[in-house]
Structures are given as structure tokens and as C-alpha cells.
Backbone as a chain_set.jsonl record, in Angstrom:
{"seq": "MDIGHVSLLARLNLAEKEKELFSRQVGGIIEYVNKLNELDTTDIEPTAHVLPIKNVFREDGITDSLPGETALQNAPEKEGGFYKVPKIIG", "coords": {"N": [[-8.128, 1.723, 28.197], [-10.622, -0.478, 27.153], [-9.909, -3.464, 26.234], [-11.257, -5.851, 26.05], [-13.875, -5.078, 25.38], [-13.401, -3.872, 22.892], [-12.403, -6.072, 21.463], [-14.674, -7.628, 21.42], [-16.383, -6.05, 19.842], [-14.971, -6.233, 17.463], [-15.298, -8.823, 16.927], [-13.45, -10.709, 17.87], [-11.952, -13.432, 19.449], [-10.295, -13.355, 22.192], [-7.755, -14.559, 24.341], [-7.145, -14.271, 27.903], [-4.439, -13.607, 28.408], [-3.725, -12.519, 25.955], [-5.399, -10.291, 25.884], [-4.316, -8.796, 27.986], [-1.735, -8.34, 26.987], [-2.3, -6.88, 24.588], [-3.579, -4.711, 25.722], [-1.49, -3.462, 27.135], [0.139, -2.817, 24.938], [-1.497, -1.092, 23.386], [-1.825, 0.901, 25.279], [0.81, 1.861, 25.396], [1.028, 2.932, 22.816], [-0.877, 4.983, 22.947], [0.29, 6.582, 24.914], [2.551, 7.436, 23.502], [1.372, 8.905, 21.404], [0.192, 10.932, 22.916], [2.513, 12.155, 23.811], [3.46, 13.142, 21.375], [1.478, 15.008, 20.923], [2.266, 17.075, 22.531], [4.007, 18.593, 21.095], [4.796, 21.724, 19.55], [3.025, 22.818, 16.946], [2.149, 25.047, 15.629], [3.146, 26.707, 13.559], [3.447, 24.971, 11.493], [2.654, 23.709, 8.388], [-0.145, 21.762, 7.427], [0.2, 18.499, 6.006], [-0.26, 16.003, 3.456], [1.43, 14.141, 2.642], [4.824, 13.105, 3.07], [6.695, 13.751, 1.173], [7.073, 16.01, -1.614], [4.498, 15.865, -3.964], [4.087, 15.462, -7.383], [2.737, 15.788, -10.677], [3.611, 13.221, -12.803], [3.213, 12.624, -15.394], [3.752, 12.623, -18.929], [3.656, 14.563, -21.928], [1.637, 13.356, -24.61], [2.987, 11.925, -27.524], [3.94, 11.295, -30.897], [5.883, 8.576, -31.692], [8.475, 6.4, -32.953], [7.643, 2.973, -33.452], [8.447, -0.042, -31.647], [10.482, -2.401, -33.235], [9.072, -5.399, -34.606], [10.518, -7.855, -34.418], [12.261, -7.298, -32.317], [10.458, -6.83, -30.217], [9.397, -9.361, -29.909], [11.521, -10.959, -29.245], [12.076, -12.213, -26.757], [9.915, -13.809, -26.352], [8.318, -16.781, -25.276], [6.91, -18.394, -27.027], [5.992, -17.825, -30.391], [4.011, -16.796, -33.191], [3.455, -16.125, -36.485], [4.317, -13.428, -36.232], [3.231, -12.656, -33.824], [2.621, -12.894, -30.24], [2.309, -16.138, -28.943], [-0.047, -17.651, -27.028], [-1.406, -19.809, -24.449], [-4.625, -21.296, -25.043], [-7.44, -20.094, -23.351], [-10.154, -20.068, -23.23], [-12.742, -22.295, -23.775]], "CA": [[-8.937, 1.236, 27.098], [-11.173, -1.793, 27.451], [-9.597, -4.351, 25.114], [-12.335, -6.843, 25.979], [-14.99, -4.488, 24.628], [-12.962, -3.694, 21.502], [-12.334, -7.386, 20.829], [-16.063, -8.046, 21.195], [-16.864, -5.313, 18.676], [-14.255, -6.733, 16.286], [-15.607, -10.251, 16.847], [-12.224, -11.459, 18.126], [-11.985, -14.233, 20.667], [-8.958, -13.23, 22.758], [-7.484, -15.139, 25.657], [-6.821, -13.243, 28.896], [-3.064, -13.173, 28.204], [-3.722, -11.648, 24.777], [-6.032, -9.031, 26.277], [-3.329, -8.056, 28.788], [-0.67, -7.912, 26.082], [-2.801, -5.825, 23.721], [-3.87, -3.553, 26.559], [-0.209, -2.778, 27.356], [0.608, -2.273, 23.669], [-2.332, 0.069, 23.05], [-1.471, 1.936, 26.247], [2.071, 2.448, 24.934], [0.742, 3.753, 21.625], [-1.576, 6.19, 23.398], [1.302, 7.417, 25.577], [3.391, 8.044, 22.464], [0.558, 9.926, 20.727], [0.087, 12.06, 23.846], [3.811, 12.842, 23.785], [3.484, 13.901, 20.119], [0.552, 16.136, 21.055], [2.934, 18.147, 23.258], [4.813, 19.383, 20.155], [4.214, 22.969, 19.049], [2.881, 22.725, 15.491], [1.367, 26.205, 15.182], [3.657, 27.244, 12.296], [3.666, 23.859, 10.575], [1.544, 23.538, 7.45], [-0.577, 20.359, 7.33], [0.588, 17.819, 4.774], [-0.851, 14.689, 3.235], [2.523, 13.234, 2.301], [6.085, 13.687, 3.525], [7.438, 14.225, -0.003], [6.223, 16.752, -2.544], [3.957, 15.013, -5.015], [3.805, 16.223, -8.597], [2.277, 14.995, -11.801], [4.759, 12.687, -13.517], [2.822, 12.273, -16.753], [4.384, 13.387, -19.999], [2.775, 14.843, -23.055], [1.597, 12.318, -25.637], [3.668, 12.285, -28.757], [4.112, 10.203, -31.848], [7.259, 8.088, -31.754], [8.618, 5.173, -33.723], [7.291, 1.749, -32.74], [9.481, -1.037, -31.452], [10.419, -3.399, -34.308], [8.417, -6.643, -34.208], [11.497, -8.87, -34.007], [12.768, -6.906, -31.001], [9.384, -7.013, -29.251], [9.132, -10.788, -29.732], [12.763, -11.718, -29.075], [12.063, -13.011, -25.528], [8.657, -14.543, -26.243], [8.542, -18.224, -25.244], [6.351, -18.922, -28.279], [5.454, -16.799, -31.288], [3.417, -17.343, -34.409], [3.02, -15.1, -37.434], [4.605, -12.082, -35.757], [2.46, -12.381, -32.618], [2.844, -13.771, -29.098], [1.416, -17.287, -28.908], [-0.378, -17.95, -25.634], [-2.349, -20.939, -24.347], [-6.044, -20.985, -25.156], [-8.054, -20.126, -22.02], [-11.615, -20.197, -23.364], [-13.023, -23.544, -24.487]], "C": [[-9.378, -0.178, 27.429], [-10.994, -2.693, 26.235], [-10.674, -5.422, 24.954], [-13.502, -6.334, 25.155], [-14.622, -4.334, 23.152], [-12.905, -5.041, 20.79], [-13.731, -7.933, 20.556], [-16.624, -7.352, 19.961], [-16.233, -5.821, 17.379], [-14.502, -8.219, 16.067], [-14.346, -11.111, 16.944], [-12.365, -12.201, 19.438], [-10.571, -14.247, 21.238], [-8.874, -13.906, 24.115], [-7.097, -14.004, 26.605], [-5.399, -12.72, 28.718], [-2.964, -12.219, 27.015], [-4.326, -10.286, 25.113], [-5.054, -8.17, 27.075], [-2.222, -7.498, 27.901], [-1.128, -6.742, 25.216], [-3.112, -4.561, 24.499], [-2.591, -2.753, 26.827], [0.276, -2.114, 26.061], [-0.18, -1.022, 23.271], [-2.042, 1.215, 23.999], [-0.177, 2.636, 25.858], [1.883, 3.35, 23.732], [0.075, 5.054, 22.036], [-0.615, 7.132, 24.118], [2.162, 8.145, 24.547], [2.633, 9.148, 21.732], [0.404, 11.142, 21.636], [1.388, 12.851, 23.896], [3.931, 13.687, 22.507], [2.577, 15.125, 20.191], [1.167, 17.305, 21.816], [3.755, 19.047, 22.329], [4.063, 20.63, 19.709], [4.195, 22.918, 17.524], [2.131, 23.923, 14.919], [1.851, 26.755, 13.844], [3.942, 26.156, 11.262], [2.432, 23.69, 9.7], [1.156, 22.064, 7.38], [-0.165, 19.763, 5.985], [-0.131, 16.481, 4.68], [0.224, 13.662, 2.937], [3.835, 13.9, 2.691], [6.928, 14.229, 2.375], [6.525, 15.036, -0.893], [5.776, 15.844, -3.686], [3.641, 15.9, -6.217], [3.379, 15.26, -9.686], [3.488, 14.525, -12.599], [4.408, 12.272, -14.95], [3.552, 13.147, -17.758], [3.35, 13.642, -21.085], [2.793, 13.657, -24.021], [2.306, 12.817, -26.878], [3.827, 11.062, -29.637], [5.591, 9.847, -31.895], [7.289, 6.817, -32.596], [8.266, 3.974, -32.849], [8.514, 0.861, -32.602], [9.385, -2.05, -32.592], [9.853, -4.725, -33.791], [9.386, -7.7, -33.724], [12.028, -8.57, -32.61], [11.723, -7.161, -29.922], [9.163, -8.487, -28.936], [10.373, -11.604, -29.377], [12.783, -12.592, -27.816], [10.772, -13.814, -25.346], [8.935, -16.043, -26.221], [8.015, -18.906, -26.514], [5.804, -17.76, -29.089], [4.946, -17.471, -32.551], [2.945, -16.194, -35.278], [3.237, -13.683, -36.954], [3.835, -11.678, -34.506], [2.926, -13.289, -31.488], [1.853, -14.927, -29.2], [1.21, -17.653, -27.44], [-1.351, -19.13, -25.579], [-3.794, -20.462, -24.445], [-6.676, -21.108, -23.771], [-9.563, -20.251, -22.061], [-11.891, -21.395, -24.26], [-13.825, -23.365, -25.669]], "O": [[-8.59, -0.981, 27.93], [-11.818, -2.688, 25.32], [-10.966, -5.847, 23.836], [-14.055, -7.062, 24.33], [-15.429, -4.629, 22.27], [-13.315, -5.144, 19.634], [-13.941, -8.628, 19.562], [-17.267, -7.989, 19.127], [-16.877, -5.839, 16.33], [-13.973, -8.806, 15.123], [-14.184, -12.093, 16.22], [-12.846, -11.645, 20.426], [-9.74, -15.054, 20.821], [-9.797, -13.834, 24.926], [-6.761, -12.906, 26.161], [-5.164, -11.519, 28.858], [-2.22, -11.239, 27.054], [-3.822, -9.251, 24.675], [-4.972, -6.96, 26.865], [-1.82, -6.343, 28.039], [-0.433, -5.731, 25.116], [-2.929, -3.455, 23.989], [-2.597, -1.524, 26.758], [0.765, -0.984, 26.085], [0.403, -0.016, 22.867], [-2.013, 2.374, 23.584], [-0.07, 3.857, 25.972], [2.505, 4.408, 23.636], [0.426, 6.118, 21.525], [-0.698, 8.348, 23.951], [2.464, 9.328, 24.705], [3.193, 10.212, 21.467], [0.48, 12.274, 21.16], [1.369, 14.076, 24.01], [4.439, 14.808, 22.547], [2.872, 16.158, 19.59], [0.645, 18.419, 21.755], [4.155, 20.142, 22.725], [2.848, 20.6, 19.516], [5.248, 22.971, 16.888], [1.541, 23.828, 13.842], [1.032, 27.231, 13.058], [4.612, 26.412, 10.261], [1.314, 23.547, 10.196], [2.029, 21.201, 7.283], [-0.182, 20.444, 4.959], [-0.552, 15.908, 5.685], [-0.029, 12.458, 2.973], [3.947, 15.125, 2.647], [7.789, 15.082, 2.591], [5.321, 14.784, -0.932], [6.588, 15.145, -4.292], [3.011, 16.949, -6.084], [3.639, 14.059, -9.61], [4.303, 15.342, -13.027], [5.217, 11.644, -15.633], [3.922, 14.281, -17.455], [2.302, 12.999, -21.132], [3.833, 13.03, -24.225], [2.225, 13.994, -27.228], [3.844, 9.93, -29.154], [6.443, 10.709, -32.112], [6.248, 6.238, -32.908], [8.555, 3.962, -31.653], [9.488, 0.995, -33.344], [8.286, -2.517, -32.888], [10.13, -5.12, -32.658], [9.12, -8.375, -32.729], [12.223, -9.484, -31.809], [12.049, -7.647, -28.84], [8.783, -8.829, -27.816], [10.283, -12.822, -29.224], [13.452, -13.626, -27.811], [10.565, -14.429, -24.299], [9.699, -16.539, -27.048], [8.603, -19.87, -27.004], [5.222, -16.825, -28.539], [5.386, -18.558, -32.926], [2.126, -15.381, -34.85], [2.418, -12.81, -37.239], [3.787, -10.498, -34.16], [3.546, -14.324, -31.73], [0.682, -14.712, -29.511], [2.164, -17.926, -26.712], [-2.042, -19.412, -26.558], [-4.137, -19.37, -23.991], [-6.475, -22.111, -23.087], [-10.191, -20.512, -21.035], [-11.349, -21.502, -25.36], [-14.132, -24.337, -26.36]]}, "num_chains": 1, "name": "protein.A"}
């Protein structure tokens, strides 16, 4: 792989030592991918994720609200049963 050409396309200014280093690293990655390509995957179903993904949403339902005092107990400032926050619009 021509790292010089790739760095030019990516608009990277690489020193010669960096080009040599990246060339060896990319070569190692390509060797590893080629080794993976030797695996027999004919009976393996393609997947998009290693774990089964399922919908974790629950049905909407009416429940009791959190009491106001409980909801505001850790608020740094409160006023009239509401959170008090700094004004951000002049």
C-alpha cells in the first residue's frame, strides 16, 4: 500500500519515519484480514451485532407522579415548587 498516496489524499503531511511506521502497521492489518479470510464461514449467518438486539421499550401506562417535595429535594435552588435556574436570555 502506498502510504504516501493515501496521506496525500487525506491531506496529511507525514514525515518519512511516519510513512514507514504506518506502512508496516497497515501491512500487519492486511495480513491479519487475509488470515481471517481463510476461515470457513459458509454455515455462519451474517450478523450486524455480536449480541441479540431486541426492543427494550415498554408499553405506556398511567402511573402516579413523583411527589413535588421528593423531586425537588436535591435541587440547589427552588422557588414556588419549581427548580430555580439562572436566567440565560437577556
